[in-house]
SEKOL-95399 format. One record per residue (C-alpha): chain; residue number from 1; residue in one letter; x, y, z negated. Coordinates in pm, whole numbers. Each point is the difference from the previous one (the first is absolute). Layout:
<atoms>
ATOM A NUM A X Y Z;
...
</atoms>
This chain:
<atoms>
ATOM A 1 M 1208 4644 1914;
ATOM A 2 Q -299 98 -211;
ATOM A 3 S -288 -185 -157;
ATOM A 4 G -259 -74 266;
ATOM A 5 L 253 -30 285;
ATOM A 6 P -160 -196 287;
ATOM A 7 L 116 -360 19;
ATOM A 8 R 98 46 363;
ATOM A 9 P 201 297 119;
ATOM A 10 A -138 157 314;
ATOM A 11 R 276 -125 232;
ATOM A 12 P 196 -328 -12;
ATOM A 13 V 377 35 1;
ATOM A 14 P 276 -235 125;
ATOM A 15 L 125 -247 -261;
ATOM A 16 A 316 -98 191;
ATOM A 17 P 218 281 -142;
ATOM A 18 W -70 -129 -351;
ATOM A 19 T 141 -347 71;
ATOM A 20 T 358 -115 45;
ATOM A 21 L -102 -183 318;
ATOM A 22 G -145 315 154;
ATOM A 23 L -303 -190 134;
ATOM A 24 G -374 3 -61;
ATOM A 25 G -325 171 88;
ATOM A 26 D -182 297 -149;
ATOM A 27 A -212 25 -314;
ATOM A 28 P -163 261 -224;
ATOM A 29 V 244 68 -285;
ATOM A 30 V -35 138 -352;
ATOM A 31 A 333 105 -156;
ATOM A 32 P -24 108 -366;
ATOM A 33 T 282 222 -123;
ATOM A 34 S -35 -80 -371;
ATOM A 35 L -114 -280 -227;
ATOM A 36 A -304 209 -97;
ATOM A 37 E -106 28 365;
ATOM A 38 L 61 -370 53;
ATOM A 39 L -220 -91 -297;
ATOM A 40 V -279 226 128;
ATOM A 41 F 7 -185 330;
ATOM A 42 L 2 -342 -169;
ATOM A 43 Q -281 89 -238;
ATOM A 44 E -225 148 267;
ATOM A 45 T 63 -240 286;
ATOM A 46 T -230 -297 41;
ATOM A 47 E 68 -80 366;
ATOM A 48 P 285 -231 110;
ATOM A 49 F 343 154 54;
ATOM A 50 R 356 -115 65;
ATOM A 51 V 316 106 -183;
ATOM A 52 L 311 113 188;
ATOM A 53 A 319 85 -186;
ATOM A 54 G 350 -25 147;
ATOM A 55 G -116 -210 295;
ATOM A 56 S 314 -217 -7;
ATOM A 57 N -172 -338 -23;
ATOM A 58 L -298 72 222;
ATOM A 59 V -102 -81 357;
ATOM A 60 I -294 207 127;
ATOM A 61 G -196 -91 313;
ATOM A 62 D -9 226 304;
ATOM A 63 G -370 83 -26;
ATOM A 64 P -174 253 -226;
ATOM A 65 I -85 -79 -363;
ATOM A 66 D -345 104 -113;
ATOM A 67 E 60 -19 -374;
ATOM A 68 T 152 290 -189;
ATOM A 69 V 370 -43 -75;
ATOM A 70 L 118 116 -342;
ATOM A 71 R 356 126 33;
ATOM A 72 I 213 -51 -314;
ATOM A 73 G 288 227 96;
ATOM A 74 P 306 153 -167;
ATOM A 75 D -215 274 -156;
ATOM A 76 L -115 -271 -242;
ATOM A 77 A 345 -48 -153;
ATOM A 78 G 154 32 -342;
ATOM A 79 I 206 -185 -261;
ATOM A 80 S -44 -26 -377;
ATOM A 81 V 237 -181 -237;
ATOM A 82 A -51 -165 -339;
ATOM A 83 E 353 -60 -130;
ATOM A 84 H 109 -273 -242;
ATOM A 85 P 351 -76 -130;
ATOM A 86 E 90 -256 267;
ATOM A 87 Y -269 48 264;
ATOM A 88 A -267 231 135;
ATOM A 89 E -352 -45 126;
ATOM A 90 I -27 225 304;
ATOM A 91 S -339 80 154;
ATOM A 92 V -8 119 360;
ATOM A 93 E -295 140 193;
ATOM A 94 A -109 -200 303;
ATOM A 95 G 97 249 271;
ATOM A 96 H 359 37 -115;
ATOM A 97 P 235 -121 277;
ATOM A 98 W 150 -330 -116;
ATOM A 99 D 363 60 93;
ATOM A 100 A -4 347 -152;
ATOM A 101 F -113 -160 -326;
ATOM A 102 V 277 -264 16;
ATOM A 103 A 255 276 61;
ATOM A 104 W -140 188 -303;
ATOM A 105 T 42 -305 -225;
ATOM A 106 V 362 -45 105;
ATOM A 107 D 76 370 -44;
ATOM A 108 H -151 -4 -350;
ATOM A 109 G 179 -314 -121;
ATOM A 110 W -286 -250 15;
ATOM A 111 S 76 -340 150;
ATOM A 112 G -208 -277 154;
ATOM A 113 L -119 122 341;
ATOM A 114 E 329 55 186;
ATOM A 115 A -44 -307 222;
ATOM A 116 L -329 147 124;
ATOM A 117 S 170 314 133;
ATOM A 118 G -71 124 351;
ATOM A 119 I -347 -157 25;
ATOM A 120 P -249 237 164;
ATOM A 121 G -351 72 -123;
ATOM A 122 S -155 122 -323;
ATOM A 123 V 17 -122 -359;
ATOM A 124 G -371 -85 -6;
ATOM A 125 A 35 -243 289;
ATOM A 126 T 284 -203 -152;
ATOM A 127 P -212 -221 -230;
ATOM A 128 I -237 -90 283;
ATOM A 129 Q 249 -222 180;
ATOM A 130 N 235 -37 -297;
ATOM A 131 V 275 173 195;
ATOM A 132 G 332 -179 -22;
ATOM A 133 A 352 -9 142;
ATOM A 134 Y 344 -142 -82;
ATOM A 135 G -119 -222 -282;
ATOM A 136 S -224 255 -173;
ATOM A 137 E -375 61 0;
ATOM A 138 V -218 279 -134;
ATOM A 139 A -160 -257 -230;
ATOM A 140 D 332 -44 -182;
ATOM A 141 R -27 351 -149;
ATOM A 142 L -367 89 18;
ATOM A 143 V -185 53 -329;
ATOM A 144 S -345 102 121;
ATOM A 145 V -204 151 281;
ATOM A 146 R -252 279 -52;
ATOM A 147 A -274 -15 261;
ATOM A 148 W -348 116 89;
ATOM A 149 D -229 -304 0;
ATOM A 150 R -248 64 280;
ATOM A 151 F -234 -271 -130;
ATOM A 152 R -9 118 -363;
ATOM A 153 R 44 365 105;
ATOM A 154 E 255 79 -269;
ATOM A 155 I 373 19 -61;
ATOM A 156 V 152 -327 -119;
ATOM A 157 E 347 -92 -130;
ATOM A 158 I 110 -339 132;
ATOM A 159 P 297 -164 -176;
ATOM A 160 A 260 -183 206;
ATOM A 161 N -120 -343 -112;
ATOM A 162 E -341 72 155;
ATOM A 163 C 138 113 338;
ATOM A 164 A 41 -359 131;
ATOM A 165 F 340 76 151;
ATOM A 166 S 161 -250 235;
ATOM A 167 Y 230 18 301;
ATOM A 168 R -110 314 192;
ATOM A 169 H -345 -26 -153;
ATOM A 170 S -221 117 -287;
ATOM A 171 R -365 27 -101;
ATOM A 172 F -3 344 163;
ATOM A 173 R 87 -151 338;
ATOM A 174 D -290 -243 -42;
ATOM A 175 D -242 280 -89;
ATOM A 176 L 93 306 204;
ATOM A 177 D -358 130 -14;
ATOM A 178 R -16 4 -380;
ATOM A 179 F 297 185 -148;
ATOM A 180 V 150 341 75;
ATOM A 181 I 336 10 -177;
ATOM A 182 L 58 328 -184;
ATOM A 183 A 329 -65 -181;
ATOM A 184 V 248 -276 -82;
ATOM A 185 T 205 -45 -318;
ATOM A 186 F 342 -168 2;
ATOM A 187 R 232 -109 -279;
ATOM A 188 L 364 82 78;
ATOM A 189 D 323 -44 -196;
ATOM A 190 R 214 285 -124;
ATOM A 191 C 336 9 176;
ATOM A 192 A 292 225 -94;
ATOM A 193 P 149 197 292;
ATOM A 194 G 247 -219 189;
ATOM A 195 A -86 -312 -200;
ATOM A 196 P -34 -320 205;
ATOM A 197 V -335 -171 39;
ATOM A 198 A -75 -358 104;
ATOM A 199 V -47 -50 374;
ATOM A 200 P -299 -220 95;
ATOM A 201 G 101 -348 107;
ATOM A 202 Y -40 55 374;
ATOM A 203 A 297 -131 195;
ATOM A 204 E 23 280 257;
ATOM A 205 L -6 268 -268;
ATOM A 206 R 245 -184 -224;
ATOM A 207 R 244 -33 291;
ATOM A 208 A -21 375 60;
ATOM A 209 V 31 128 -356;
ATOM A 210 G 92 -285 -238;
ATOM A 211 E -182 -115 -312;
ATOM A 212 T -10 341 -167;
ATOM A 213 A 5 361 116;
ATOM A 214 D -106 336 -130;
ATOM A 215 G -344 123 103;
ATOM A 216 P 108 249 268;
ATOM A 217 T 233 -255 163;
ATOM A 218 L -267 -269 1;
ATOM A 219 R -257 240 146;
ATOM A 220 A 238 123 271;
ATOM A 221 T 91 -357 95;
ATOM A 222 V -363 -106 30;
ATOM A 223 I -83 300 218;
ATOM A 224 A 300 -73 223;
ATOM A 225 L -108 -363 43;
ATOM A 226 R -357 105 79;
ATOM A 227 R 114 270 241;
ATOM A 228 G 205 -259 188;
ATOM A 229 K -325 -193 54;
ATOM A 230 G -202 304 107;
ATOM A 231 M -199 -23 -324;
ATOM A 232 V 58 360 -113;
ATOM A 233 V -235 246 169;
ATOM A 234 D 212 228 216;
ATOM A 235 A -128 215 285;
ATOM A 236 A 334 -52 176;
ATOM A 237 D -28 -381 -15;
ATOM A 238 P -262 -149 235;
ATOM A 239 D 36 -336 -175;
ATOM A 240 S -148 152 -316;
ATOM A 241 R -333 69 174;
ATOM A 242 S -162 -309 -147;
ATOM A 243 A -218 -125 -283;
ATOM A 244 G 300 -166 -165;
ATOM A 245 S 8 -378 -3;
ATOM A 246 F -293 -111 214;
ATOM A 247 F -10 -358 -132;
ATOM A 248 T 58 -144 -346;
ATOM A 249 N 253 -276 -51;
ATOM A 250 P -201 -326 8;
ATOM A 251 I -5 -216 -313;
ATOM A 252 V -6 -377 63;
ATOM A 253 D -7 -315 -210;
ATOM A 254 A 244 -289 31;
ATOM A 255 A -195 -182 271;
ATOM A 256 Q -36 315 209;
ATOM A 257 L 370 78 -41;
ATOM A 258 A 91 -347 120;
ATOM A 259 A -225 44 304;
ATOM A 260 V 162 334 84;
ATOM A 261 R 346 -153 -28;
ATOM A 262 R -98 -279 240;
ATOM A 263 R -116 259 253;
ATOM A 264 V 319 199 -49;
ATOM A 265 A 207 -312 72;
ATOM A 266 Y -217 -88 302;
ATOM A 267 R 68 344 147;
ATOM A 268 G 374 -55 -40;
ATOM A 269 I 43 269 -266;
ATOM A 270 D 255 -53 -275;
ATOM A 271 R -207 -43 -317;
ATOM A 272 A 284 149 -203;
ATOM A 273 T -82 339 152;
ATOM A 274 M -353 3 -147;
ATOM A 275 T -60 288 -237;
ATOM A 276 I -198 -118 -301;
ATOM A 277 F -77 135 -346;
ATOM A 278 A -150 -145 -315;
ATOM A 279 G -379 14 9;
ATOM A 280 P -220 125 -285;
ATOM A 281 N -29 -356 -137;
ATOM A 282 V 372 -67 -26;
ATOM A 283 G 83 -356 96;
ATOM A 284 E -342 -55 156;
ATOM A 285 T -21 269 268;
ATOM A 286 T 245 163 240;
ATOM A 287 K -19 344 157;
ATOM A 288 L 110 -1 364;
ATOM A 289 S 132 301 186;
ATOM A 290 A -263 129 241;
ATOM A 291 A 271 191 187;
ATOM A 292 W 204 -319 49;
ATOM A 293 L -305 -187 129;
ATOM A 294 I -92 278 243;
ATOM A 295 E 350 21 145;
ATOM A 296 R 38 -379 33;
ATOM A 297 A -341 -20 166;
ATOM A 298 G 146 203 285;
ATOM A 299 F -81 360 -94;
ATOM A 300 P 323 198 -48;
ATOM A 301 R 33 355 -123;
ATOM A 302 G -130 241 262;
ATOM A 303 F -247 -255 144;
ATOM A 304 S -312 156 151;
ATOM A 305 L -309 -81 203;
ATOM A 306 S -63 359 104;
ATOM A 307 S 169 337 -11;
ATOM A 308 G -212 111 -296;
ATOM A 309 A 112 -245 -269;
ATOM A 310 R 305 -214 -67;
ATOM A 311 V 187 -190 -266;
ATOM A 312 S 241 233 -178;
ATOM A 313 C 355 -7 133;
ATOM A 314 K 119 -6 -364;
ATOM A 315 H -230 -244 -177;
ATOM A 316 T -222 -271 145;
ATOM A 317 L -274 46 -259;
ATOM A 318 A -72 359 102;
ATOM A 319 L -227 63 299;
ATOM A 320 V 64 343 140;
ATOM A 321 H -230 246 173;
ATOM A 322 A 230 102 282;
ATOM A 323 G -191 318 90;
ATOM A 324 G -298 45 227;
ATOM A 325 G -140 -338 -97;
ATOM A 326 T -315 -118 -172;
ATOM A 327 T -93 -206 -301;
ATOM A 328 G -139 -256 242;
ATOM A 329 E 346 -49 151;
ATOM A 330 L 155 -37 -343;
ATOM A 331 L -257 -261 -103;
ATOM A 332 A 47 -193 324;
ATOM A 333 L 372 -20 -75;
ATOM A 334 A -62 -109 -361;
ATOM A 335 S -245 -270 111;
ATOM A 336 H 252 -125 256;
ATOM A 337 L 274 -30 -263;
ATOM A 338 R -231 -171 -250;
ATOM A 339 D -119 -254 257;
ATOM A 340 G 353 -62 125;
ATOM A 341 V 126 -79 -350;
ATOM A 342 A -298 -228 -63;
ATOM A 343 A 70 -191 323;
ATOM A 344 A 373 -30 -71;
ATOM A 345 F 0 -81 -370;
ATOM A 346 G -357 -72 -110;
ATOM A 347 V 4 302 -234;
ATOM A 348 M -271 266 17;
ATOM A 349 L 133 344 -86;
ATOM A 350 T -219 230 -209;
ATOM A 351 P -8 375 77;
ATOM A 352 E 108 227 -283;
ATOM A 353 P -168 334 91;
ATOM A 354 V -362 94 -62;
ATOM A 355 F -208 24 320;
ATOM A 356 W -269 260 68;
ATOM A 357 N -238 -54 291;
ATOM A 358 C 230 -256 161;
ATOM A 359 A 135 -354 -40;
ATOM A 360 L 239 -247 155;
ATOM A 361 S -155 -200 282;
ATOM A 362 G -113 -362 -39;
ATOM A 363 R 65 -240 -285;
</atoms>
């Protein structure tokens, strides 16, 4: 790409191959191959555009998109390390594939991201939804985010305490039209080869590996657990053709929890089987399992409304594009699940992915 490149390429291209769902319409795409080219585009562009990176947390509508799509791909990758005696601050360019970066940290003796192994997508996308799994979140290790501020038209460095991180959320998710993330810096601990590290306090992971494990063992265990749920992208696994968890786990207060428990008892379900976690305000809020609610509302694994979309056969939170389907079919299924859970338990599930040119029906 050179200075003066038209904002819109001559011919729109399909976006579906750049998403883990494999769905979506066409759009004109600009794909810089270096940071210098990316900055030229950002400095010269005044018209609206959308940013597409790994496409793992994105649902794109079936129709065409008129705006230019800026592709932050694996060409925009790289790692730099500032070492200290007990830790390192590691800066990673936005297009670097996330799991490749986690593997690099484990291979080089840096600890702190093992529980986030196997997650698809790019490094630059992880702060947007504060990616998390197995008791860990990106926010736990993030130092700062370097981004292009489209309002101020300059590069800014945003420290972690200004990112407004919360459960699967951040200021970047609230303001997708403002920031283009260029790089992310993490602080990781030095770990001698074979030395054990603390396992996050997530029951499923602790049962699988214990309270401590070395980095490679912890990473391998997390990947195995995710693969068993269809949450590791694999061309040979049709259950991995998803956008990951489609709904977040709902967070309720004490009164809402009591109301859910009454509905559970009314439906003849043993309340002892409810899957619950501590909410962000420990003692005041409770995080319910969206997967548990969906299944108990009558939607088992493999449930479908059409041949084009179904609930994963491995994990109830993943909605799978079964091949030959449309985004419209996927959204109809998601709306049906959301409404069914609301009717059964009085809890409204919130979608986790970002939506382009589409939305759930109603409500």
